[in-house]
C-alpha positions as CSV (number, residue, x, y, z in Angstrom):
1,X,3.5,-14.1,-23.4
2,X,6.5,-14.0,-21.0
3,X,6.4,-12.1,-17.7
4,X,8.6,-9.3,-16.7
5,X,10.2,-11.2,-13.9
6,X,10.3,-14.7,-15.4
7,X,13.3,-16.6,-14.1
8,X,13.5,-14.7,-10.8
9,X,13.1,-16.9,-7.8
10,X,12.0,-15.2,-4.5
11,X,12.4,-16.9,-1.1
12,X,9.6,-15.4,0.8
13,X,10.0,-15.3,4.6
14,X,7.4,-12.6,5.1
15,X,4.2,-12.6,7.0
16,X,1.1,-10.4,7.8
17,X,1.0,-7.5,5.4
18,X,4.0,-5.4,4.5
19,X,6.3,-8.2,3.2
20,X,3.5,-10.2,1.5
21,X,2.4,-7.1,-0.3
22,X,5.9,-6.8,-1.8
23,X,6.2,-10.5,-2.7
24,X,2.7,-10.7,-4.2
25,X,3.5,-7.8,-6.5
26,X,6.7,-9.5,-7.6
27,X,4.7,-12.7,-8.2
28,X,2.2,-10.8,-10.3
29,X,5.1,-9.7,-12.5
30,X,6.1,-13.3,-13.0
31,X,8.6,-14.1,-10.2
32,X,8.5,-17.6,-8.7
33,X,7.7,-16.7,-5.1
34,X,8.2,-19.6,-2.6
35,X,6.6,-18.7,0.7
36,X,8.2,-20.5,3.7
37,X,5.8,-21.2,6.5
38,X,5.7,-23.1,9.8
39,X,4.2,-26.6,9.5
40,X,0.7,-26.8,11.0
41,X,0.4,-23.0,11.5
42,X,1.8,-20.9,8.7
43,X,1.4,-17.2,8.3
44,X,-0.6,-16.0,11.3
45,X,-3.0,-14.1,9.0
46,X,-4.4,-17.5,7.7
47,X,-6.5,-17.5,10.9
48,X,-6.9,-13.8,11.6
49,X,-10.3,-12.2,11.0
50,X,-11.8,-15.3,9.6
51,X,-15.3,-15.1,8.2
52,X,-15.5,-18.9,7.4
53,X,-14.5,-21.4,10.1
54,X,-11.3,-23.3,9.5
55,X,-10.7,-21.7,6.1
56,X,-7.9,-19.3,5.2
57,X,-9.0,-15.8,5.9
58,X,-9.4,-13.1,3.3
59,X,-6.6,-11.3,5.1
60,X,-4.3,-14.1,4.0
61,X,-5.7,-14.9,0.6
62,X,-5.7,-11.3,-0.6
63,X,-2.0,-10.8,0.2
64,X,-0.6,-14.1,-1.1
65,X,-1.8,-14.7,-4.7
66,X,0.4,-16.3,-7.3
67,X,2.7,-17.8,-4.7
68,X,3.8,-21.4,-3.7
69,X,3.8,-22.5,-0.1
70,X,6.3,-24.8,1.5
71,X,6.7,-25.7,5.2
72,X,10.1,-25.9,6.9
73,X,11.1,-26.2,10.5
74,X,14.2,-23.9,10.5
75,X,15.1,-25.0,14.0
76,X,15.5,-28.6,12.8
77,X,19.1,-29.2,11.6
78,X,17.8,-31.0,8.5
79,X,15.3,-28.2,7.9
80,X,18.0,-25.7,8.1
81,X,19.9,-27.6,5.4
82,X,16.9,-27.4,3.2
83,X,16.8,-23.6,3.8
84,X,20.5,-23.4,2.9
85,X,19.7,-25.1,-0.4
86,X,16.9,-22.7,-1.1
87,X,19.2,-19.7,-0.5
88,X,21.7,-21.2,-3.0
89,X,19.0,-21.5,-5.6
90,X,17.1,-18.3,-5.1
91,X,17.7,-14.7,-6.2
92,X,16.1,-12.7,-3.5
93,X,15.3,-13.4,0.2
94,X,12.5,-11.1,1.5
95,X,11.8,-10.9,5.3
96,X,9.9,-8.8,7.7
97,X,10.9,-10.5,11.0
98,X,11.5,-8.6,14.2
99,X,14.9,-7.0,14.3
100,X,17.7,-9.5,14.6
101,X,15.5,-12.6,14.0
102,X,17.3,-13.7,10.8
103,X,20.7,-13.4,12.6
104,X,19.4,-15.6,15.5
105,X,18.4,-18.2,13.0
106,X,22.0,-18.4,11.9
107,X,21.5,-16.6,8.6
108,X,23.5,-13.5,9.0
109,X,24.3,-11.4,5.9
110,X,27.8,-12.9,5.9
111,X,26.5,-16.4,6.0
112,X,24.0,-15.8,3.2
113,X,26.8,-14.3,1.1
114,X,28.9,-17.4,1.7
115,X,26.0,-19.5,0.4
116,X,25.1,-17.3,-2.5
117,X,27.0,-14.1,-3.2
118,X,24.4,-13.1,-5.8
119,X,21.6,-13.2,-3.2
120,X,19.6,-10.0,-2.6
121,X,18.3,-9.8,1.0
122,X,15.4,-7.4,1.3
123,X,13.9,-6.4,4.6
124,X,11.0,-4.4,6.0
125,X,11.7,-2.8,9.4
126,X,9.7,-0.4,11.5
127,X,12.5,2.1,11.7
128,X,15.9,2.6,10.1
129,X,19.1,3.0,12.1
130,X,18.6,5.3,15.1
131,X,17.0,5.3,18.6
132,X,14.0,3.2,17.6
133,X,15.6,0.7,15.3
134,X,14.9,-2.3,17.6
135,X,11.2,-1.5,18.1
136,X,8.5,-3.6,16.7
137,X,6.1,-1.6,14.5
138,X,2.6,-2.1,13.2
139,X,0.6,-0.1,10.6
140,X,-0.8,2.6,12.8
141,X,2.5,3.1,14.6
142,X,4.2,3.7,11.3
143,X,1.5,6.2,10.3
144,X,2.1,8.1,13.6
145,X,5.9,8.0,13.5
146,X,6.0,8.9,9.8
147,X,4.1,12.1,10.2
148,X,0.8,11.1,8.6
149,X,-1.4,11.0,11.8
150,X,-0.3,14.4,13.1
151,X,-1.3,16.0,9.8
152,X,-4.6,14.1,9.3
153,X,-8.0,15.1,10.7
154,X,-9.5,18.4,11.7
155,X,-7.7,21.0,13.8
156,X,-10.1,20.8,16.7
157,X,-9.8,17.0,17.0
158,X,-7.1,14.4,17.7
159,X,-4.6,13.0,15.2
160,X,-6.2,10.4,12.9
161,X,-4.8,7.4,11.1
162,X,-5.8,6.7,7.5
163,X,-7.8,3.8,6.3
164,X,-5.2,3.4,3.5
165,X,-2.5,1.0,4.7
166,X,0.3,3.3,3.9
167,X,2.5,1.9,6.6
168,X,2.3,-1.8,5.7
169,X,1.3,-2.0,2.0
170,X,2.9,1.3,1.2
171,X,6.2,0.1,2.6
172,X,5.8,-3.2,0.7
173,X,5.5,-1.2,-2.5
174,X,8.7,0.7,-1.7
175,X,10.5,-2.6,-1.0
176,X,9.4,-4.1,-4.3
177,X,10.9,-1.2,-6.2
178,X,14.2,-1.6,-4.2
179,X,14.3,-5.3,-5.0
180,X,13.8,-4.7,-8.8
181,X,16.4,-2.0,-8.7
182,X,18.9,-4.3,-6.9
183,X,18.2,-7.1,-9.5
184,X,18.9,-4.6,-12.3
185,X,22.2,-3.5,-10.7
186,X,23.2,-7.1,-10.2
187,X,23.2,-7.5,-14.0
188,X,26.0,-5.0,-14.0
189,X,28.0,-6.1,-10.9
190,X,27.1,-9.7,-10.5
191,X,26.7,-9.1,-6.7
192,X,23.8,-9.2,-4.3
193,X,23.1,-6.5,-1.8
194,X,20.9,-5.6,1.2
195,X,17.7,-3.7,0.6
196,X,16.0,-2.0,3.5
197,X,12.6,-0.3,3.5
198,X,11.7,1.2,6.9
199,X,8.0,1.8,7.6
200,X,8.7,5.2,9.1
201,X,10.6,6.2,5.9
202,X,7.9,4.9,3.6
203,X,5.2,6.8,5.4
204,X,7.3,10.0,5.4
205,X,7.9,9.6,1.7
206,X,4.2,9.6,1.1
207,X,3.9,12.7,3.4
208,X,6.5,14.8,1.7
209,X,4.1,17.7,1.0
210,X,3.7,18.1,4.7
211,X,7.5,18.3,5.2
212,X,7.4,20.9,2.4
213,X,4.7,22.8,4.4
214,X,6.7,22.6,7.7
215,X,9.5,24.5,6.0
216,X,7.1,27.1,4.6
217,X,5.5,27.5,8.0
218,X,9.0,27.9,9.6
219,X,9.8,30.7,7.2
220,X,6.5,32.6,6.9
221,X,4.5,31.6,10.0
222,X,1.3,31.0,7.9
223,X,0.0,28.9,5.0
224,X,-2.8,30.7,3.2
225,X,-4.2,27.6,1.5
226,X,-4.9,25.9,4.9
227,X,-8.4,26.4,6.5
228,X,-6.8,28.1,9.5
229,X,-6.2,31.1,7.3
230,X,-7.0,33.9,7.8
231,X,-8.9,33.8,11.2
232,X,-7.3,30.8,12.9
233,X,-3.8,30.5,14.5
234,X,-0.8,28.6,13.3
235,X,1.5,26.9,15.8
236,X,5.1,25.7,15.3
237,X,4.1,22.5,13.5
238,X,2.0,21.8,10.4
239,X,-1.6,21.6,11.6
240,X,-4.3,19.2,10.6
241,X,-6.0,20.6,7.6
242,X,-9.3,18.8,7.4
243,X,-10.1,18.1,3.7
244,X,-7.8,20.8,2.3
245,X,-6.1,19.5,-0.8
246,X,-2.5,20.0,0.2
247,X,-1.7,21.6,-3.1
248,X,-2.0,24.9,-4.9
249,X,-5.6,24.3,-5.9
250,X,-8.0,24.6,-2.9
251,X,-10.3,21.6,-2.5
252,X,-12.9,20.3,0.0
253,X,-15.4,17.5,0.5
254,X,-19.0,18.7,0.1
255,X,-22.4,17.2,0.8
256,X,-24.5,15.9,-2.1
257,X,-28.2,14.9,-2.3
258,X,-29.0,12.2,0.1
259,X,-26.2,12.9,2.6
260,X,-28.7,12.8,5.5
261,X,-29.0,9.0,5.1
262,X,-26.0,8.0,3.0
263,X,-22.6,8.5,4.8
264,X,-20.9,8.6,1.4
265,X,-23.1,11.0,-0.4
266,X,-20.3,13.5,-0.8
267,X,-18.0,14.8,-3.6
268,X,-14.5,16.2,-3.6
269,X,-14.5,19.6,-5.3
270,X,-11.4,21.5,-6.4
271,X,-11.7,25.2,-7.2
272,X,-9.0,25.1,-9.9
273,X,-8.0,28.6,-11.1
274,X,-8.3,28.0,-14.9
275,X,-11.9,26.9,-14.6
276,X,-13.0,29.5,-12.0
277,X,-15.4,31.3,-14.4
278,X,-17.0,27.9,-15.3
279,X,-17.4,27.1,-11.6
280,X,-19.1,30.5,-11.1
281,X,-21.5,29.8,-14.0
282,X,-22.4,26.3,-12.8
283,X,-23.3,27.3,-9.3
284,X,-25.2,30.5,-10.4
285,X,-22.6,33.0,-9.1
286,X,-21.6,34.5,-12.4
287,X,-20.7,37.8,-10.8
288,X,-17.9,36.2,-8.8
289,X,-15.9,35.7,-12.0
290,X,-15.2,39.5,-12.2
291,X,-15.7,40.6,-8.6
292,X,-12.2,41.7,-7.3
293,X,-12.9,39.9,-4.0
294,X,-13.2,36.5,-5.9
295,X,-11.6,36.9,-9.3
296,X,-8.1,35.8,-8.5
297,X,-6.7,32.8,-6.5
298,X,-5.0,35.2,-4.0
299,X,-8.2,37.1,-3.5
300,X,-10.3,34.0,-3.0
301,X,-8.1,32.5,-0.2
302,X,-9.6,34.5,2.7
303,X,-13.1,33.5,1.4
304,X,-12.7,29.8,0.9
305,X,-15.1,28.7,3.6
306,X,-17.8,31.0,2.1
307,X,-17.0,29.8,-1.4
308,X,-17.3,26.1,-0.5
309,X,-20.5,26.8,1.4
310,X,-22.0,28.3,-1.7
311,X,-20.8,25.5,-3.9
312,X,-22.2,23.0,-1.4
313,X,-25.6,24.6,-1.7
314,X,-25.4,23.6,-5.4
315,X,-24.0,20.1,-4.8
316,X,-26.7,19.3,-2.3
317,X,-29.3,19.5,-5.1
318,X,-27.5,16.7,-7.0
319,X,-26.4,13.2,-6.3
320,X,-22.6,12.8,-6.4
321,X,-22.9,11.1,-9.8
322,X,-25.2,13.8,-11.2
323,X,-22.7,16.4,-10.0
324,X,-19.8,14.5,-11.5
325,X,-21.6,14.4,-14.9
326,X,-22.2,18.1,-14.9
327,X,-18.8,19.2,-13.6
328,X,-16.9,16.9,-16.0
329,X,-18.5,18.7,-19.0
330,X,-16.6,21.8,-17.9
331,X,-13.3,20.1,-16.9
332,X,-13.9,21.1,-13.3
333,X,-11.8,18.7,-11.1
334,X,-13.9,16.6,-8.8
335,X,-14.4,13.0,-7.5
336,X,-17.1,11.1,-5.8
337,X,-16.6,9.6,-2.4
338,X,-16.9,5.9,-3.3
339,X,-17.8,3.4,-0.6
340,X,-16.1,0.0,-0.6
341,X,-19.4,-1.5,-1.7
342,X,-19.6,0.8,-4.7
343,X,-16.0,0.0,-5.6
344,X,-16.6,-3.7,-5.4
345,X,-19.6,-3.4,-7.7
346,X,-17.9,-1.0,-10.3
347,X,-17.8,-2.8,-13.7
348,X,-14.9,-0.7,-15.1
349,X,-12.7,-1.9,-12.2
350,X,-13.4,-5.5,-13.0
351,X,-12.7,-4.9,-16.7
352,X,-9.3,-3.4,-16.0
353,X,-8.3,-6.1,-13.5
354,X,-8.2,-3.7,-10.6
355,X,-10.9,-5.8,-8.9
356,X,-10.6,-9.5,-9.6
357,X,-12.8,-12.5,-8.7
358,X,-10.8,-15.5,-7.6
359,X,-11.9,-19.1,-7.0
360,X,-10.4,-20.8,-3.9
361,X,-10.7,-24.6,-3.2
362,X,-12.1,-24.2,0.3
363,X,-13.3,-20.6,0.4
364,X,-15.1,-20.5,-2.9
365,X,-15.2,-17.3,-5.0
366,X,-14.2,-13.9,-3.5
367,X,-13.1,-10.5,-4.6
368,X,-9.6,-9.2,-4.3
369,X,-7.5,-6.3,-5.5
370,X,-5.6,-7.0,-8.7
371,X,-2.2,-5.6,-9.8
372,X,-2.4,-1.8,-9.6
373,X,0.5,-1.5,-12.1
374,X,-0.3,-2.5,-15.7
375,X,2.5,-3.6,-18.1
376,X,1.5,-4.0,-21.8
377,X,4.0,-6.8,-22.3
378,X,3.5,-8.5,-19.0
379,X,-0.2,-8.8,-18.3
380,X,-1.1,-10.0,-14.8
381,X,-3.2,-13.1,-14.2
382,X,-4.2,-13.3,-10.5
383,X,-4.2,-16.9,-9.2
384,X,-5.4,-18.1,-5.8
385,X,-3.3,-18.1,-2.7
386,X,-1.6,-21.4,-1.8
387,X,-2.9,-23.8,0.9
388,X,-0.4,-24.3,3.7
389,X,2.5,-26.4,2.5
390,X,0.7,-27.1,-0.8
391,X,3.9,-27.0,-2.9
392,X,6.4,-28.5,-0.5
393,X,7.0,-31.7,-2.4
394,X,7.0,-29.9,-5.7
395,X,9.6,-27.4,-4.6
396,X,11.8,-30.0,-2.9
397,X,11.8,-32.1,-6.1
398,X,12.9,-29.0,-8.1
399,X,15.8,-28.6,-5.6
400,X,16.9,-32.1,-6.4
401,X,15.5,-34.1,-3.5
402,X,14.2,-37.6,-4.3
403,X,10.8,-38.9,-3.1
404,X,12.6,-41.0,-0.5
405,X,14.6,-38.0,0.9
406,X,11.4,-35.9,1.0
407,X,9.6,-38.7,2.9
408,X,12.5,-38.9,5.4
409,X,12.6,-35.2,5.9
410,X,8.9,-35.2,6.6
411,X,9.3,-38.1,9.1
412,X,12.0,-36.1,10.9
413,X,9.8,-33.1,11.1
414,X,12.1,-31.0,9.0
415,X,9.4,-30.1,6.5
C-alpha cells in the first residue's frame, strides 16, 4: 500500500526535538527524510542522556525513526556543492537553527530559490518577528513565553511548566501541518514558499482557552468556574487554577484507594451537568439531585470544593480502575491518572501502534511512541533511527555521484 507522502523528499537540517518531531511525522507518512549531520558528531541528542555507553540515546532514537542519515561538512566547498545538489533534488528543507544560521551558511531564501524555485523552506524559531526574534529558545522558555506556565499550577504556588513537551514537540506538529499545506498549495501554484512555526505561537495556540479567560476576566472581574470563586480574589491576569478543567464542566483530580503509597492513585472526575443525578446516586447523595443548592450548574459553582470533597470520599474507597468501571456504566466523564510505567505496559496502546517496540542494531529492543495520527490508506510502520552517516553512500549514488566521486569527497572531508 502506498503512503500519503510517497515521492516527497525532505532535506532535514533539524536537531534536538522540535524539528525532528516534525520530520519524523512526515517520514511516518511516507516522505523520504534525509537527515544531514556533522561527520563524527551528528545530532547532539545522539549522546545526550545516554543509558548505554557509546550507543545512540533514546532521546535521539525516539525522534528520528524512518529517516536516512548522511554526513556533510557544509563549510567545505565541495560539501557545499553536495548540499546545493540536494536542495535541487528535494521538495522541502526543514531547519531549526539559531536565527540567521542558514543565511550565514550562504543559503539565503533568495539563493535557495535560485537553486530550486519549488523548494519549501520550513523553520522552527523561538519567537516570530518582534523584540525577541533573535533569542534562542528551549522547551521551558517557550512554555513560559507562550502563557502556559503562568496559568499552570496552584494559586498559592509558583508558575509550573508541563511535562508535555508543548514547546518543542507541539511546535513540530504545527510545522508539519504548515509543510503539508504548503505542498498542497504548490500543486496549484508551482512555487515554493517559507513556512514558519514560532514556539511561542505554538504554545499560545495550545493555550487559547486561557486567552479566552483573560478577556472574560477583563470584562467581568471574575470567573465562576475557577477555584478562586467565590471566596478567593481575582487579579488582573488569569490565575493558576489547579486542576480545574478550563471548560464549562467543572473537574478535579481526586484521590483513589492506595493514594498513600502510590503517587498516581488518582482519577480525574468531571461533574458534567447532564449526568448530575447519576453522580449523586453513585456517591450516595441522592438528595443533591433535587436540592436547590445543588440541582443546577449555577447553584453548584459556589459549592464545588465541598462537592469534590464528597465525591473524593467515594473515590478513596475504590482503586482508580474500579472507579472507572463503575463511572463508565453511567457515562460519567472520568479518567485515570496513568503513570508512564502503566502506559508502557498497556496492551491496547501496543495494538493500535501508539506504543511500538523497535529493534536497534546497537541498542537492542526499546519502546517508542508511534504515529499519533492514523490514516486508513497510509498505515505507519515505525522503523529504527539511522546510525550516523549510515546512508551517505546510498543518497550520494541517488544524486548521481559515482563510487569514485564519493570516495574523493570522503577523502577531501566533504562528506
